[in-house]
C-alpha positions in Angstrom: -1.2 -50.9 -82.6 0.2 -50.1 -86.1 -2.7 -52.0 -87.7 -5.2 -49.9 -85.7 -3.4 -46.7 -86.5 -3.4 -47.4 -90.3 -7.0 -48.4 -90.1 -8.0 -45.2 -88.2 -6.0 -42.9 -90.6 -7.6 -44.6 -93.6 -11.1 -44.1 -92.1 -10.4 -40.4 -91.4 -9.2 -39.9 -95.0 -12.1 -41.8 -96.5 -14.5 -39.7 -94.5 -13.0 -36.4 -95.7 -12.9 -37.4 -99.3 -16.7 -37.9 -99.5 -17.3 -34.5 -98.0 -17.5 -32.6 -101.3 -20.9 -31.0 -100.4 -21.1 -30.6 -96.7 -24.6 -30.0 -95.3 -25.4 -26.4 -94.3 -25.7 -25.6 -90.6 -29.1 -25.7 -88.8 -31.5 -22.8 -89.5 -30.8 -19.8 -87.3 -34.1 -20.2 -85.4 -33.7 -23.9 -84.7 -32.4 -25.1 -81.3 -32.8 -28.7 -80.4 -32.7 -30.7 -77.2 -32.4 -34.5 -77.3 -33.6 -36.3 -74.2 -33.0 -39.9 -73.2 -36.2 -41.9 -73.2 -35.6 -43.3 -69.8 -35.2 -40.1 -67.9 -37.5 -39.5 -65.0 -39.6 -36.4 -65.0 -37.2 -34.9 -62.5 -34.2 -35.8 -64.5 -35.8 -34.5 -67.7 -36.4 -31.1 -66.0 -32.9 -31.0 -64.5 -31.4 -31.4 -68.0 -33.5 -28.6 -69.4 -32.4 -26.5 -66.5 -28.8 -27.4 -67.1 -29.1 -26.4 -70.8 -30.9 -23.2 -69.7 -34.0 -23.7 -71.8 -37.7 -24.5 -71.5 -39.6 -26.9 -73.6 -41.4 -24.1 -75.5 -38.1 -22.6 -76.5 -36.6 -25.6 -78.3 -37.6 -28.6 -80.4 -37.5 -31.7 -78.3 -36.3 -35.0 -79.8 -36.5 -38.2 -77.8 -33.9 -40.9 -78.2 -34.3 -44.5 -77.1 -32.0 -47.5 -76.7 -33.2 -49.1 -80.0 -31.9 -46.1 -81.9 -28.6 -46.2 -80.0 -28.2 -49.8 -81.2 -29.1 -48.8 -84.8 -26.2 -46.4 -85.0 -23.7 -47.8 -82.5 -24.0 -51.6 -82.2 -20.7 -53.1 -83.1 -18.9 -49.8 -82.3 -19.6 -49.2 -78.6 -19.6 -52.3 -76.4 -22.7 -53.8 -75.0 -22.1 -52.3 -71.6 -21.6 -48.9 -73.1 -24.8 -49.0 -75.0 -26.7 -50.6 -72.1 -30.5 -51.0 -72.1 -31.6 -47.5 -71.2 -31.0 -44.1 -72.6 -30.1 -41.2 -70.2 -27.6 -38.9 -72.0 -28.9 -35.8 -73.7 -27.7 -33.0 -76.0 -28.4 -29.4 -76.8 -27.7 -28.5 -80.4 -27.5 -24.8 -81.4 -26.8 -23.2 -84.7 -23.8 -20.9 -85.1 -22.4 -18.9 -88.0 -18.8 -19.7 -87.2 -18.4 -22.5 -89.7 -17.1 -24.8 -87.0 -18.3 -27.2 -84.4 -17.9 -26.5 -80.7 -18.6 -29.3 -78.2 -18.8 -29.5 -74.4 -19.7 -32.6 -72.3 -20.6 -33.4 -68.7 -21.0 -36.8 -67.0 -20.1 -38.7 -70.2 -17.5 -41.5 -69.5 -16.9 -42.8 -73.0 -18.0 -40.3 -75.6 -15.6 -37.3 -75.7 -15.9 -33.8 -77.2 -13.5 -34.8 -80.0 -15.4 -38.0 -80.8 -18.6 -36.0 -81.2 -17.0 -33.3 -83.3 -15.2 -35.8 -85.5 -18.4 -37.8 -86.0 -20.4 -34.8 -87.0 -17.8 -33.5 -89.4 -17.6 -36.9 -91.2 -21.4 -37.2 -91.2 -21.5 -33.9 -93.1 -22.4 -31.4 -90.4 -20.2 -28.4 -90.5 -21.4 -25.7 -88.1 -23.1 -25.9 -84.7 -22.6 -25.7 -80.9 -23.3 -28.8 -78.9 -23.6 -29.6 -75.2 -23.8 -33.3 -74.4 -24.6 -34.3 -70.8 -26.4 -36.6 -68.5 -27.9 -36.3 -65.0 -25.5 -39.1 -63.8 -22.4 -40.7 -65.2 -23.1 -42.7 -68.4 -21.2 -43.6 -71.6 -22.8 -40.9 -73.7 -23.9 -43.1 -76.6 -27.5 -41.8 -76.3 -26.3 -38.2 -76.7 -24.2 -39.0 -79.8 -27.1 -40.8 -81.4 -29.4 -38.0 -80.5 -27.2 -35.4 -82.2 -27.4 -37.1 -85.5 -31.2 -37.8 -85.1 -31.8 -34.2 -84.1 -30.1 -32.8 -87.2 -32.2 -35.0 -89.5 -35.4 -34.1 -87.6 -34.9 -30.4 -87.8 -33.7 -30.2 -91.4 -36.2 -32.9 -92.5 -33.4 -34.3 -94.6 -31.5 -37.5 -93.9 -27.8 -37.3 -93.7 -26.2 -39.2 -96.6 -26.1 -42.9 -95.6 -22.5 -43.3 -96.9 -21.3 -40.4 -94.8 -23.1 -41.8 -91.7 -21.6 -45.2 -92.2 -18.1 -43.6 -92.6 -18.7 -41.5 -89.5 -19.6 -44.6 -87.5 -16.6 -46.6 -88.9 -14.3 -43.7 -88.1 -15.7 -43.7 -84.5 -15.1 -47.4 -84.2 -11.5 -47.1 -85.5 -10.9 -44.2 -83.1 -12.4 -46.0 -80.2 -10.2 -49.1 -80.9 -7.1 -47.0 -81.2 -8.1 -45.1 -78.1 -8.1 -48.4 -76.1 -4.4 -48.6 -76.8 -3.2 -45.0 -76.6 -6.1 -43.2 -74.9 -9.2 -41.5 -76.4 -7.9 -38.0 -76.4 -4.7 -39.0 -78.2 -6.6 -41.1 -80.7 -9.0 -38.2 -81.5 -6.0 -35.8 -81.8 -4.5 -38.1 -84.4 -7.7 -38.1 -86.4 -7.9 -34.3 -86.2 -4.3 -34.1 -87.4 -4.9 -36.4 -90.3 -8.0 -34.4 -91.4 -6.1 -31.1 -91.1 -3.3 -32.5 -93.3 -5.7 -33.8 -95.9 -7.3 -30.4 -96.2 -4.0 -28.5 -96.1 -2.5 -30.7 -98.9 -5.8 -30.8 -100.8 -5.6 -34.6 -101.1 -8.3 -35.9 -103.4 -7.2 -39.6 -103.9 
């Protein structure tokens, strides 16, 4: 466990140290819904209803299993990624300078995992609801959130930051297998808070 703890802390610190110029929040008018490519029409509509939006009110971004694998293969297990994409996300801009996350029907991806990944990837301000019409791991929603940000801003997130975010997610997941996901995410948050508080730059 000590090895995984050290690895996780190193990942969290590395992620923060490259965040010298965090990306600005989504434009005020942009609200995005990501939808899993394998949803039925009924499930698709149920998710829009759950988010409280219609298709003409938001930008729709579809996420498929190949994209999940691009981001999360080697991080999530084969069973967690699966072969179909059902989980969805609703991303809304905010002016709070922080990330707020809620989830429903996600069995592996947690609110803390999503928030930590977004921060390390360089996203600093938004509200997110990640959910699915039935219980799934949530890897599609996590993938969709990053894809949606890039689609809306028409600007790719820095590859180094994305890689660090994914590495941090892997380290957190491995540590979570030993002490629980909530506890692992809490440790990562604590480390980041301390780095910022102490203004660590090396």
